[in-house]
N, C-alpha and C positions, 0 to 999 in steps of 0.2 A: 833445471838446464841450463846449461852456460856456455862460452863459447860459440865457434863457425861450427856449424852442424857438419861441415866436410871435412876438418879436421879431430882426429884419432875419434874417440868415441862420446865425446862430451855432450853429444842430445840424449844418450842414454840417461832417461834419469833414476833418481835413487829407489821409485817405487816397483822396478824393474828385479825382479826375486833371482834372473838368471846369474850363474856363480858370473864374478867379474872377469875371471880368466875363460868363460867362454864367451862373453860379449864379441870380444873383435869379433870371431868366428861370424857369429848371428848377423852382425853388421857387414861383412863378406857376403854373406848368404841374400840379403836383401840387397845390395847391389849389383850381383849378380842377375836374379831375378829385374830387378831394374834395366842391367845394361841389354840382357836376351832375350827381353818376353814383354817389357812394357813398352808400348805406343805411344800412349799420354797420361798424363797426368794433370788432373783435375782438382783443385778444391773447391768441392763445392759450398761449404760453411767452415766458420772457424773448428765447427766439431766434426766432419766428412770430406774423406778425399777419395775421390776415383779413378782408379788405374785401369787404363784399357789397355786388355794382355793381345797378344798375339794367339788369332782362335785356331789354335794347337792342343791336343789332350796333352802333349808334353807340361806345357805352358800352365795350364789350368792345375794339372797335377802337383806342378813346384809351387804354386799359387796357395793351393789346398792345404800341401804340407807343411810348409813355412806359416803359415797362419797357424793351425792348430798347434806347431808348436810354440807360436809367439805368445799365444791366450795361457799357455803353460806357465810363462814368467812374467806376463804383461798383460794382468787381466784387466788392467783399464782400456786396453784395446778391445774394438769390436769388428769382424772381417764378416763379411759376405760376400760369396763366389756366385755370380750370375752366369749362365752360359746357357746363350739361345740368339737365334736369326743370326747363326754366323760371328756371333762376337763373344768373347769374353770379357766379364767386368769382375775387379776386386773392389770393393769398396772397404774404406777402415774408415771406424769413427771412435770417439773418444767422449768424454765427460767435458764439458767447459776448466773442470781443473788441469787437464792433461793437455787443451789444446796449444798448447806450446810445443808440446814433445810431439804433434801430430803437424804443427808446421813445418817443425824440423822435420821430419821425415817425408814430408811433403818435398819440401826442398831440396833434401837430396835423391830422392826418385828423380824429380826434377834434373838433377845435376849429371845424373846416370842416363836417364832414357839413350837409346840407341850408343853408348858407347863401346858396345861390343858386338855391333850389328856389322 
């Protein structure tokens, strides 16, 4: 990972198996999720970030669908979607070897939260 995670898609690591031509689209899909559905971004540890989402079925559906597709190309990420007590939470985890990628994704999420509200 090199460069500012808000420019182009330099934050996407070489371990990602998504074809290079599809990476900008996936980044835009994450940006849309961050803008539309994320209420708060919490870096719980170097290997875990929590996204608090709007408590809506559409938000949960978008997060679930994107998470499933992302694990297909970036197996170093884990996703856990929790729904209960009026809240929707997406936790993203990784190994210490990829904590820099998670840090960049977390920064990108923070920069996008509420931008489309």
